[in-house]
N, C-alpha and C positions, 0 to 999 in steps of 0.2 A: 622827506621820506615819510611814507605812510606807516601806520602802526604795525601792519603785517610785515612790511619790509624791514622795519627795525627789529621785530622779534626774530625774523629769519637771519638777519645780520648777526645778532647776538648769539644765535645757535651755531652759525656756520663760519664766521670770519673772525680772525684774530690778527692783530698787527704785532709781530714779535718784538718790535721796538717799544711797545706799550704795555707788555705784560709785567706784573709785579715780580720783582726778583728777590731771592733769598741768598744771603751770603753763607757759604759753607766753608769752614776752615778746619783743617786738622794738620797742624804744623808737624814736620817741616815741609811735606810734599804737596798737600792738598789745599787748594784755595780756588773757589769759583763762585760766580754769581749765576744762579740758575732760576729760570722761570718756566712755568708750565704753559706752553702756547695752546695746547689742546684742552687744558682745564676749563670745564664749564661749557664745552661745546657738545654737540651730539655725536662726536666721534666715539666709536665703540671698539674698533679693531686697530686703529692707529693712534699713537701718541706722539706728541711733539714737544720738545723743550728747547729753550735757547740757553746756551752756556757761554760765559765769558771767563776765560782763564788768564790770570796775569803771567808775565814772563817768569820762566823757571818752574812753573807749577803744573799740576794736573788736577782734573776734577774727580777722578775715581781710580780705584785700584785696577790692575791688570786682571781681566776676567773673561769668561765666555758664558754664553747662554745656552741652555738645553732646548729652549722652545722659541724664543723671540729672535727675529731678525732685526738688524739695525741699519740705519743709513745716517751718515753725517754729511752735512753740507757746510763747507768752510766759507763763512761770510766775510771775515776780516782776519788779517794776520797770517801767520805761518807757524808751523810746528812739526812735530814728529808723530806719526802713527806707529806705535809699537804693536805689531801683529805677528802671530806665529813665530815669536822670538826674532823677528827682523824689525828694523827701523826704517820707515819710509817717510820721506819729506812730503809735507802737504802744505797747500797755500790757498788763499782766497780763490774761490771758484771751483775747487775740487769737490767731488761728490764721492763718498766712500761707502761701499756696500759690504756689510759684515753678515754672513749667514750664521745660523746657530750651529753649535757643535764644537768639540774640542780642537778642531783643526785651526780655529781662528780666535784664540784669546787675543784681547786687544785693549788698548786705551790710547787716548790722545795726550800728548805732553807739549806744553808750550816751551819750545826751545829757542824762541826769538826774544827780542827786546821790546816787543809791543804786545798788547792784548791779543789773544786768540779767541775769536767769536765764531760759534757754529750752532747749527740746528741739529738736534738729536731726534731722529724719527725712528719709531720702533712699532712692531706689532705688539699688541697688548694681551697676549695669551696669559691666562692665569689658571692654575698656579704656574709659576716660573721657577726654574732651578738655575742658579749661577754657581760656577766654580771659580776660585781665585788661586791660580797656580803658584803665585809667589808666596802666598801665606798659608796654603793648604786648607782653605776654608771652603765650605759649601753653604749656600744661602737658598732658602725656600721662601718665595714671596707669593702671597695670595692677595686677594682684595682686602683682607683683614691683616692679621699679624704676620710678621716676618720672623723667620728662624735662621740663625747663622751659627755654625759650629765648625770645629776642626773636623776634617774628614775622618781621622782615626777615632773619633769620640762616639761613633755610632753604637747603638744598642743591638743586641740580638733580637730578631723578629719576635720571638716568644717571650721576651723579658716582661715580667709583670702580669703575664696571662695565667689563668688558672689551669 
């Protein structure tokens, strides 16, 4: 492969089986190996991660996005998609589409006896606002710091102003 081809390959192509993974654990519910597939690419509007969740665990809390749409592609295993307070069975080969907005709070739970592996694909609009119905939190995520607080803890618009 020539030098130009190698530079292009590094900017445009990733193998999700080869990305570095980080282990995230918050007992007793959350446990996952997560890797940024799109990290280091030239992608600006799309992000992709690979998640592997062990039996009986989940990778994130139940939430919905105000701006970002998501798509999940189940690569291995099976589990349950909790969405809009319903529970839907999912399995390898399924593609899940989640639009933004309060009608579709969601998360994936591994309800099987084997690992659940999937690609998480999302639009990357920032700032992003997420709400967490189970815990009553609100998160604001920018390209820099993130802010998470309880919904009832907001300040008056004029607080601290002269």
